N, C-alpha and C positions, 0 to 999 in steps of 0.2 A: 133610257129615258129620252123622250123627244121634246124639243121645245116647239114653239109656235112656228119657227122658221125651218123646222125639219132637221136641225143639227143635233147631234148626239152630245149629251153632257155626261160627265162622270157621275157615277152613282155613289152611294154611301158605302163604306167610309172613303173619304177623300184622302188622297195622298198629300202630305204636307211638304214634300220635297226635302230640302236640306234642313228645314227648321225642325223636323221630327214631329212626333205626336204631341199634342198639348194635354198631357196628363198632369194632374197635380196643380199646385199653385203657380201663378205667374209672378213675374218680378215685381209688379206694382203692388200686388197683394202682400207679398213678403215684406216689402218696405214698410207698408202701413202696419202690419203685424209687429214688425221689429220696433217701430216707433212707439206703439202702444206698450209693448213689453218694457221698453226703456223708461217711459214715463211712470208706469206702474211700479217698476223696480226701484224708483226713488223712495217710494212709500212702504213697500213690503217685498220681502224675498229678493232683495237686490243681488244676492250672491247667485241666484238661479236665473233671474230674469235679465240681468245685465249681459251675461254671456249668450243667452238666447237671443237678445236683441242684436248683439254683435254678429252672430251667425246669420240671422235673418237679413240683416242689412248687407252683409258681405255677399250672401247668395243673391240678393236683389241687385247688387252692383255687377253681377256677372263674374264673381270670384276674382275680381281685379280692382285695384284702387282706381275708380272712375267716378269722381265726385259730380260730374256732369250728367250721370245716368239718370238719377232721380233724387229729388229733395228728401222724400221720406227715407230712402236708403241711407243717405248721408247723415240725416238726423239720428237714425237708428244706430249707426256705427259709432258716432261721436258720443251720444248720450249713453249707449251701452258700455263704452269704454270708461266713461266717467263713473257710471253706476257700479261697474265691476271694481274699479280702483277704490271707490269709497267703501264698498262692502268689504274689500280685503283689508283696508285700513281699520275698519270697525272690528273685524275679526282679530286683527293683530293687537288691538287695544291702543292704537295711536290716535290721539286727538288731533283733528285738523282745524 
């Protein structure tokens, strides 16, 4: 492929270098999905959506505790943990 200045450019598909290919969901989207799971989990299916929110938030943080990575990821992890604990208490029959 030639540009207007006669220089060659890379064709498709481009190499992403050390970052790898961008297949699937990115971290920001996972954080938002995890936050949605956590909020909905307070109202329905908390035992399923709480752990799903934890996983999405954890993956969004880059599989390490990094609260400065993104706000939705942090919200997803914290609310997912609370949601999971409340669902486990409810299953055990403990009133909080």
